[in-house]
GUNUKE-460804 format. One record per atom (N, C-alpha, C, O): residue in one letter; atom name; x, y, z. Coordinates in nm, 4 decimals. Layout:
# residues N
<node residu="A" atome="CA" u="X" v="Y" w="Z"/>
...
***
This chain:
# residues 67
<node residu="M" atome="N" u="16.8015" v="10.8064" w="15.2478"/>
<node residu="M" atome="CA" u="16.8050" v="10.8111" w="15.1031"/>
<node residu="M" atome="C" u="16.7165" v="10.9260" w="15.0555"/>
<node residu="M" atome="O" u="16.6052" v="10.9448" w="15.1045"/>
<node residu="E" atome="N" u="16.7671" v="11.0011" w="14.9606"/>
<node residu="E" atome="CA" u="16.6922" v="11.1106" w="14.9001"/>
<node residu="E" atome="C" u="16.6318" v="11.0631" w="14.7691"/>
<node residu="E" atome="O" u="16.6893" v="10.9789" w="14.7001"/>
<node residu="R" atome="N" u="16.5174" v="11.1166" w="14.7358"/>
<node residu="R" atome="CA" u="16.4578" v="11.0878" w="14.6052"/>
<node residu="R" atome="C" u="16.4770" v="11.2100" w="14.5166"/>
<node residu="R" atome="O" u="16.4375" v="11.3210" w="14.5522"/>
<node residu="I" atome="N" u="16.5390" v="11.1876" w="14.3994"/>
<node residu="I" atome="CA" u="16.5733" v="11.2956" w="14.3080"/>
<node residu="I" atome="C" u="16.5195" v="11.2618" w="14.1694"/>
<node residu="I" atome="O" u="16.5210" v="11.1460" w="14.1278"/>
<node residu="C" atome="N" u="16.4716" v="11.3647" w="14.0980"/>
<node residu="C" atome="CA" u="16.4209" v="11.3472" w="13.9618"/>
<node residu="C" atome="C" u="16.5376" v="11.3282" w="13.8657"/>
<node residu="C" atome="O" u="16.6404" v="11.3946" w="13.8785"/>
<node residu="T" atome="N" u="16.5218" v="11.2379" w="13.7699"/>
<node residu="T" atome="CA" u="16.6290" v="11.2126" w="13.6735"/>
<node residu="T" atome="C" u="16.6360" v="11.3205" w="13.5659"/>
<node residu="T" atome="O" u="16.7389" v="11.3343" w="13.4998"/>
<node residu="Q" atome="N" u="16.5290" v="11.3972" w="13.5468"/>
<node residu="Q" atome="CA" u="16.5288" v="11.4993" w="13.4421"/>
<node residu="Q" atome="C" u="16.5649" v="11.6381" w="13.4937"/>
<node residu="Q" atome="O" u="16.6563" v="11.7022" w="13.4418"/>
<node residu="C" atome="N" u="16.4931" v="11.6847" w="13.5958"/>
<node residu="C" atome="CA" u="16.5139" v="11.8226" w="13.6423"/>
<node residu="C" atome="C" u="16.5969" v="11.8314" w="13.7705"/>
<node residu="C" atome="O" u="16.6270" v="11.9416" w="13.8163"/>
<node residu="R" atome="N" u="16.6342" v="11.7179" w="13.8289"/>
<node residu="R" atome="CA" u="16.7168" v="11.7097" w="13.9502"/>
<node residu="R" atome="C" u="16.6503" v="11.7713" w="14.0728"/>
<node residu="R" atome="O" u="16.7201" v="11.8126" w="14.1654"/>
<node residu="A" atome="N" u="16.5181" v="11.7787" w="14.0758"/>
<node residu="A" atome="CA" u="16.4469" v="11.8277" w="14.1937"/>
<node residu="A" atome="C" u="16.4549" v="11.7220" w="14.3027"/>
<node residu="A" atome="O" u="16.4400" v="11.6029" w="14.2755"/>
<node residu="M" atome="N" u="16.4786" v="11.7656" w="14.4267"/>
<node residu="M" atome="CA" u="16.4868" v="11.6735" w="14.5396"/>
<node residu="M" atome="C" u="16.3539" v="11.6779" w="14.6150"/>
<node residu="M" atome="O" u="16.3086" v="11.7850" w="14.6553"/>
<node residu="L" atome="N" u="16.2916" v="11.5612" w="14.6339"/>
<node residu="L" atome="CA" u="16.1636" v="11.5537" w="14.7024"/>
<node residu="L" atome="C" u="16.1833" v="11.5361" w="14.8518"/>
<node residu="L" atome="O" u="16.2806" v="11.4754" w="14.8966"/>
<node residu="D" atome="N" u="16.0895" v="11.5900" w="14.9279"/>
<node residu="D" atome="CA" u="16.0899" v="11.5760" w="15.0725"/>
<node residu="D" atome="C" u="16.0632" v="11.4306" w="15.1093"/>
<node residu="D" atome="O" u="16.0012" v="11.3576" w="15.0319"/>
<node residu="K" atome="N" u="16.1091" v="11.3882" w="15.2258"/>
<node residu="K" atome="CA" u="16.0908" v="11.2495" w="15.2693"/>
<node residu="K" atome="C" u="15.9442" v="11.2149" w="15.2886"/>
<node residu="K" atome="O" u="15.9061" v="11.0988" w="15.2738"/>
<node residu="E" atome="N" u="15.8607" v="11.3137" w="15.3216"/>
<node residu="E" atome="CA" u="15.7201" v="11.2899" w="15.3494"/>
<node residu="E" atome="C" u="15.6317" v="11.2979" w="15.2249"/>
<node residu="E" atome="O" u="15.5123" v="11.2694" w="15.2333"/>
<node residu="T" atome="N" u="15.6870" v="11.3354" w="15.1106"/>
<node residu="T" atome="CA" u="15.6097" v="11.3473" w="14.9882"/>
<node residu="T" atome="C" u="15.5847" v="11.2090" w="14.9284"/>
<node residu="T" atome="O" u="15.6777" v="11.1308" w="14.9084"/>
<node residu="V" atome="N" u="15.4592" v="11.1805" w="14.9007"/>
<node residu="V" atome="CA" u="15.4220" v="11.0522" w="14.8411"/>
<node residu="V" atome="C" u="15.4004" v="11.0766" w="14.6914"/>
<node residu="V" atome="O" u="15.3015" v="11.1381" w="14.6515"/>
<node residu="A" atome="N" u="15.4935" v="11.0277" w="14.6093"/>
<node residu="A" atome="CA" u="15.4830" v="11.0458" w="14.4649"/>
<node residu="A" atome="C" u="15.5636" v="10.9372" w="14.3943"/>
<node residu="A" atome="O" u="15.6689" v="10.8950" w="14.4419"/>
<node residu="D" atome="N" u="15.5116" v="10.8929" w="14.2793"/>
<node residu="D" atome="CA" u="15.5839" v="10.7965" w="14.1962"/>
<node residu="D" atome="C" u="15.6646" v="10.8672" w="14.0881"/>
<node residu="D" atome="O" u="15.7649" v="10.8146" w="14.0398"/>
<node residu="W" atome="N" u="15.6199" v="10.9871" w="14.0505"/>
<node residu="W" atome="CA" u="15.6840" v="11.0651" w="13.9457"/>
<node residu="W" atome="C" u="15.7109" v="11.2052" w="13.9987"/>
<node residu="W" atome="O" u="15.6494" v="11.2469" w="14.0969"/>
<node residu="C" atome="N" u="15.8004" v="11.2773" w="13.9361"/>
<node residu="C" atome="CA" u="15.8351" v="11.4124" w="13.9790"/>
<node residu="C" atome="C" u="15.7135" v="11.5043" w="13.9650"/>
<node residu="C" atome="O" u="15.6525" v="11.5097" w="13.8581"/>
<node residu="P" atome="N" u="15.6773" v="11.5770" w="14.0723"/>
<node residu="P" atome="CA" u="15.5633" v="11.6674" w="14.0628"/>
<node residu="P" atome="C" u="15.5922" v="11.7915" w="13.9795"/>
<node residu="P" atome="O" u="15.4985" v="11.8607" w="13.9398"/>
<node residu="A" atome="N" u="15.7183" v="11.8220" w="13.9517"/>
<node residu="A" atome="CA" u="15.7531" v="11.9402" w="13.8737"/>
<node residu="A" atome="C" u="15.7505" v="11.9135" w="13.7231"/>
<node residu="A" atome="O" u="15.6962" v="11.9934" w="13.6468"/>
<node residu="C" atome="N" u="15.8096" v="11.8001" w="13.6799"/>
<node residu="C" atome="CA" u="15.8227" v="11.7773" w="13.5351"/>
<node residu="C" atome="C" u="15.7679" v="11.6427" w="13.4887"/>
<node residu="C" atome="O" u="15.7558" v="11.6196" w="13.3683"/>
<node residu="G" atome="N" u="15.7345" v="11.5532" w="13.5822"/>
<node residu="G" atome="CA" u="15.6827" v="11.4220" w="13.5441"/>
<node residu="G" atome="C" u="15.7904" v="11.3192" w="13.5171"/>
<node residu="G" atome="O" u="15.7610" v="11.2115" w="13.4653"/>
<node residu="G" atome="N" u="15.9150" v="11.3500" w="13.5512"/>
<node residu="G" atome="CA" u="16.0259" v="11.2576" w="13.5298"/>
<node residu="G" atome="C" u="16.0289" v="11.1463" w="13.6334"/>
<node residu="G" atome="O" u="15.9597" v="11.1519" w="13.7351"/>
<node residu="A" atome="N" u="16.1100" v="11.0454" w="13.6058"/>
<node residu="A" atome="CA" u="16.1245" v="10.9318" w="13.6975"/>
<node residu="A" atome="C" u="16.2087" v="10.9726" w="13.8178"/>
<node residu="A" atome="O" u="16.2971" v="11.0576" w="13.8071"/>
<node residu="L" atome="N" u="16.1802" v="10.9114" w="13.9320"/>
<node residu="L" atome="CA" u="16.2533" v="10.9392" w="14.0544"/>
<node residu="L" atome="C" u="16.3531" v="10.8284" w="14.0829"/>
<node residu="L" atome="O" u="16.3241" v="10.7106" w="14.0617"/>
<node residu="I" atome="N" u="16.4712" v="10.8667" w="14.1312"/>
<node residu="I" atome="CA" u="16.5723" v="10.7704" w="14.1722"/>
<node residu="I" atome="C" u="16.6089" v="10.7985" w="14.3172"/>
<node residu="I" atome="O" u="16.5830" v="10.9077" w="14.3679"/>
<node residu="K" atome="N" u="16.6685" v="10.7013" w="14.3835"/>
<node residu="K" atome="CA" u="16.7151" v="10.7195" w="14.5209"/>
<node residu="K" atome="C" u="16.8649" v="10.7441" w="14.5196"/>
<node residu="K" atome="O" u="16.9393" v="10.6805" w="14.4449"/>
<node residu="Q" atome="N" u="16.9080" v="10.8378" w="14.6040"/>
<node residu="Q" atome="CA" u="17.0478" v="10.8745" w="14.6121"/>
<node residu="Q" atome="C" u="17.0848" v="10.8845" w="14.7599"/>
<node residu="Q" atome="O" u="17.0009" v="10.9211" w="14.8422"/>
<node residu="A" atome="N" u="17.2078" v="10.8530" w="14.7937"/>
<node residu="A" atome="CA" u="17.2527" v="10.8612" w="14.9331"/>
<node residu="A" atome="C" u="17.2451" v="11.0056" w="14.9822"/>
<node residu="A" atome="O" u="17.2712" v="11.0990" w="14.9065"/>
<node residu="T" atome="N" u="17.2093" v="11.0231" w="15.1091"/>
<node residu="T" atome="CA" u="17.1981" v="11.1556" w="15.1688"/>
<node residu="T" atome="C" u="17.3371" v="11.2110" w="15.1974"/>
<node residu="T" atome="O" u="17.4263" v="11.1379" w="15.2404"/>
<node residu="L" atome="N" u="17.3547" v="11.3404" w="15.1733"/>
<node residu="L" atome="CA" u="17.4814" v="11.4046" w="15.2041"/>
<node residu="L" atome="C" u="17.4923" v="11.4250" w="15.3545"/>
<node residu="L" atome="O" u="17.4008" v="11.4811" w="15.4146"/>
<node residu="P" atome="N" u="17.6019" v="11.3809" w="15.4177"/>
<node residu="P" atome="CA" u="17.6144" v="11.3959" w="15.5631"/>
<node residu="P" atome="C" u="17.6213" v="11.5422" w="15.6069"/>
<node residu="P" atome="O" u="17.5867" v="11.5730" w="15.7210"/>
<node residu="V" atome="N" u="17.6647" v="11.6319" w="15.5204"/>
<node residu="V" atome="CA" u="17.6740" v="11.7740" w="15.5543"/>
<node residu="V" atome="C" u="17.5356" v="11.8330" w="15.5801"/>
<node residu="V" atome="O" u="17.5215" v="11.9224" w="15.6636"/>
<node residu="L" atome="N" u="17.4341" v="11.7847" w="15.5102"/>
<node residu="L" atome="CA" u="17.2997" v="11.8404" w="15.5235"/>
<node residu="L" atome="C" u="17.2270" v="11.7900" w="15.6465"/>
<node residu="L" atome="O" u="17.1260" v="11.8487" w="15.6854"/>
<node residu="D" atome="N" u="17.2748" v="11.6830" w="15.7094"/>
<node residu="D" atome="CA" u="17.2067" v="11.6248" w="15.8240"/>
<node residu="D" atome="C" u="17.2707" v="11.6599" w="15.9578"/>
<node residu="D" atome="O" u="17.2437" v="11.5933" w="16.0577"/>
<node residu="Q" atome="N" u="17.3544" v="11.7624" w="15.9620"/>
<node residu="Q" atome="CA" u="17.4202" v="11.7997" w="16.0860"/>
<node residu="Q" atome="C" u="17.3201" v="11.8648" w="16.1814"/>
<node residu="Q" atome="O" u="17.2316" v="11.9384" w="16.1378"/>
<node residu="P" atome="N" u="17.3340" v="11.8380" w="16.3119"/>
<node residu="P" atome="CA" u="17.2449" v="11.9032" w="16.4084"/>
<node residu="P" atome="C" u="17.2720" v="12.0528" w="16.4140"/>
<node residu="P" atome="O" u="17.3855" v="12.0970" w="16.3955"/>
<node residu="G" atome="N" u="17.1688" v="12.1294" w="16.4394"/>
<node residu="G" atome="CA" u="17.1842" v="12.2742" w="16.4488"/>
<node residu="G" atome="C" u="17.1564" v="12.3474" w="16.3189"/>
<node residu="G" atome="O" u="17.1445" v="12.4699" w="16.3188"/>
<node residu="R" atome="N" u="17.1459" v="12.2751" w="16.2085"/>
<node residu="R" atome="CA" u="17.1138" v="12.3394" w="16.0812"/>
<node residu="R" atome="C" u="16.9643" v="12.3667" w="16.0761"/>
<node residu="R" atome="O" u="16.8852" v="12.2873" w="16.1271"/>
<node residu="P" atome="N" u="16.9250" v="12.4769" w="16.0157"/>
<node residu="P" atome="CA" u="16.7810" v="12.5025" w="16.0040"/>
<node residu="P" atome="C" u="16.7174" v="12.3994" w="15.9118"/>
<node residu="P" atome="O" u="16.7829" v="12.3500" w="15.8200"/>
<node residu="P" atome="N" u="16.5899" v="12.3661" w="15.9350"/>
<node residu="P" atome="CA" u="16.5246" v="12.2670" w="15.8494"/>
<node residu="P" atome="C" u="16.5087" v="12.3199" w="15.7066"/>
<node residu="P" atome="O" u="16.4966" v="12.4405" w="15.6846"/>
<node residu="A" atome="N" u="16.5091" v="12.2294" w="15.6125"/>
<node residu="A" atome="CA" u="16.4950" v="12.2675" w="15.4719"/>
<node residu="A" atome="C" u="16.3530" v="12.3160" w="15.4467"/>
<node residu="A" atome="O" u="16.2575" v="12.2659" w="15.5061"/>
<node residu="E" atome="N" u="16.3404" v="12.4150" w="15.3569"/>
<node residu="E" atome="CA" u="16.2088" v="12.4649" w="15.3196"/>
<node residu="E" atome="C" u="16.1531" v="12.3763" w="15.2084"/>
<node residu="E" atome="O" u="16.2262" v="12.3356" w="15.1180"/>
<node residu="V" atome="N" u="16.0224" v="12.3465" w="15.2158"/>
<node residu="V" atome="CA" u="15.9565" v="12.2610" w="15.1185"/>
<node residu="V" atome="C" u="15.8412" v="12.3395" w="15.0579"/>
<node residu="V" atome="O" u="15.7632" v="12.4010" w="15.1306"/>
<node residu="D" atome="N" u="15.8294" v="12.3382" w="14.9235"/>
<node residu="D" atome="CA" u="15.7197" v="12.4110" w="14.8594"/>
<node residu="D" atome="C" u="15.5914" v="12.3283" w="14.8595"/>
<node residu="D" atome="O" u="15.5890" v="12.2181" w="14.9144"/>
<node residu="H" atome="N" u="15.4854" v="12.3801" w="14.7986"/>
<node residu="H" atome="CA" u="15.3547" v="12.3143" w="14.8017"/>
<node residu="H" atome="C" u="15.3506" v="12.1825" w="14.7253"/>
<node residu="H" atome="O" u="15.2594" v="12.1027" w="14.7467"/>
<node residu="R" atome="N" u="15.4471" v="12.1576" w="14.6364"/>
<node residu="R" atome="CA" u="15.4525" v="12.0321" w="14.5611"/>
<node residu="R" atome="C" u="15.5302" v="11.9238" w="14.6340"/>
<node residu="R" atome="O" u="15.5287" v="11.8082" w="14.5917"/>
<node residu="G" atome="N" u="15.5981" v="11.9586" w="14.7425"/>
<node residu="G" atome="CA" u="15.6781" v="11.8622" w="14.8166"/>
<node residu="G" atome="C" u="15.8231" v="11.8596" w="14.7729"/>
<node residu="G" atome="O" u="15.8958" v="11.7656" w="14.8049"/>
<node residu="I" atome="N" u="15.8662" v="11.9618" w="14.7000"/>
<node residu="I" atome="CA" u="16.0048" v="11.9697" w="14.6525"/>
<node residu="I" atome="C" u="16.0850" v="12.0547" w="14.7498"/>
<node residu="I" atome="O" u="16.0409" v="12.1619" w="14.7912"/>
<node residu="V" atome="N" u="16.2036" v="12.0057" w="14.7860"/>
<node residu="V" atome="CA" u="16.2918" v="12.0776" w="14.8778"/>
<node residu="V" atome="C" u="16.3525" v="12.1956" w="14.8025"/>
<node residu="V" atome="O" u="16.4104" v="12.1789" w="14.6951"/>
<node residu="L" atome="N" u="16.3386" v="12.3153" w="14.8601"/>
<node residu="L" atome="CA" u="16.3925" v="12.4364" w="14.7989"/>
<node residu="L" atome="C" u="16.5417" v="12.4478" w="14.8287"/>
<node residu="L" atome="O" u="16.5896" v="12.3898" w="14.9261"/>
<node residu="P" atome="N" u="16.6159" v="12.5220" w="14.7458"/>
<node residu="P" atome="CA" u="16.7595" v="12.5404" w="14.7724"/>
<node residu="P" atome="C" u="16.7811" v="12.6051" w="14.9086"/>
<node residu="P" atome="O" u="16.7032" v="12.6906" w="14.9507"/>
<node residu="R" atome="N" u="16.8872" v="12.5638" w="14.9767"/>
<node residu="R" atome="CA" u="16.9166" v="12.6176" w="15.1090"/>
<node residu="R" atome="C" u="16.9693" v="12.7598" w="15.0968"/>
<node residu="R" atome="O" u="17.0271" v="12.7984" w="14.9951"/>
<node residu="R" atome="N" u="16.9482" v="12.8357" w="15.2018"/>
<node residu="R" atome="CA" u="16.9921" v="12.9753" w="15.2030"/>
<node residu="R" atome="C" u="17.1284" v="12.9871" w="15.2706"/>
<node residu="R" atome="O" u="17.1607" v="12.9131" w="15.3635"/>
<node residu="H" atome="N" u="17.2055" v="13.0804" w="15.2223"/>
<node residu="H" atome="CA" u="17.3365" v="13.1100" w="15.2781"/>
<node residu="H" atome="C" u="17.3177" v="13.1853" w="15.4093"/>
<node residu="H" atome="O" u="17.2120" v="13.2445" w="15.4315"/>
<node residu="A" atome="N" u="17.4174" v="13.1841" w="15.4957"/>
<node residu="A" atome="CA" u="17.4082" v="13.2520" w="15.6249"/>
<node residu="A" atome="C" u="17.3846" v="13.4025" w="15.6082"/>
<node residu="A" atome="O" u="17.3275" v="13.4665" w="15.6964"/>
<node residu="L" atome="N" u="17.4284" v="13.4588" w="15.4954"/>
<node residu="L" atome="CA" u="17.4102" v="13.6015" w="15.4723"/>
<node residu="L" atome="C" u="17.2779" v="13.6323" w="15.4032"/>
<node residu="L" atome="O" u="17.2466" v="13.7491" w="15.3806"/>
<node residu="G" atome="N" u="17.1993" v="13.5297" w="15.3691"/>
<node residu="G" atome="CA" u="17.0665" v="13.5541" w="15.3153"/>
<node residu="G" atome="C" u="17.0452" v="13.5122" w="15.1718"/>
<node residu="G" atome="O" u="16.9302" v="13.5019" w="15.1290"/>
<node residu="G" atome="N" u="17.1496" v="13.4876" w="15.0953"/>
<node residu="G" atome="CA" u="17.1331" v="13.4500" w="14.9553"/>
<node residu="G" atome="C" u="17.1044" v="13.3007" w="14.9402"/>
<node residu="G" atome="O" u="17.1219" v="13.2241" w="15.0349"/>
<node residu="I" atome="N" u="17.0611" v="13.2601" w="14.8232"/>
<node residu="I" atome="CA" u="17.0353" v="13.1197" w="14.7956"/>
<node residu="I" atome="C" u="17.1622" v="13.0546" w="14.7438"/>
<node residu="I" atome="O" u="17.2289" v="13.1100" w="14.6565"/>
<node residu="I" atome="N" u="17.1965" v="12.9375" w="14.7965"/>
<node residu="I" atome="CA" u="17.3142" v="12.8630" w="14.7524"/>
<node residu="I" atome="C" u="17.2780" v="12.7890" w="14.6251"/>
<node residu="I" atome="O" u="17.1886" v="12.7044" w="14.6267"/>
<node residu="T" atome="N" u="17.3447" v="12.8184" w="14.5156"/>
<node residu="T" atome="CA" u="17.3177" v="12.7522" w="14.3882"/>
<node residu="T" atome="C" u="17.4462" v="12.6894" w="14.3359"/>
<node residu="T" atome="O" u="17.5542" v="12.7442" w="14.3577"/>
<node residu="P" atome="N" u="17.4372" v="12.5763" w="14.2678"/>
<node residu="P" atome="CA" u="17.5578" v="12.5140" w="14.2127"/>
<node residu="P" atome="C" u="17.6148" v="12.5985" w="14.0985"/>
<node residu="P" atome="O" u="17.5409" v="12.6648" w="14.0256"/>
<node residu="Q" atome="N" u="17.7436" v="12.5950" w="14.0848"/>
<node residu="Q" atome="CA" u="17.8093" v="12.6721" w="13.9778"/>
<node residu="Q" atome="C" u="17.8273" v="12.5912" w="13.8535"/>
<node residu="Q" atome="O" u="17.8808" v="12.6411" w="13.7545"/>
***
């Protein structure tokens, strides 16, 4: 299960201990993990100093962002 902020949609790392979003102070909810992100062989997700998972990078080097 992933923990996601209801306001800013930031995804927290599994090891981050927080009751509220460290970015905006919003409430956290649990959401099912996407099976695509848990495949073996994928590089580990980058986590910033607040414990928020950063957007994944494309194979060519760019950041994958939702449209």
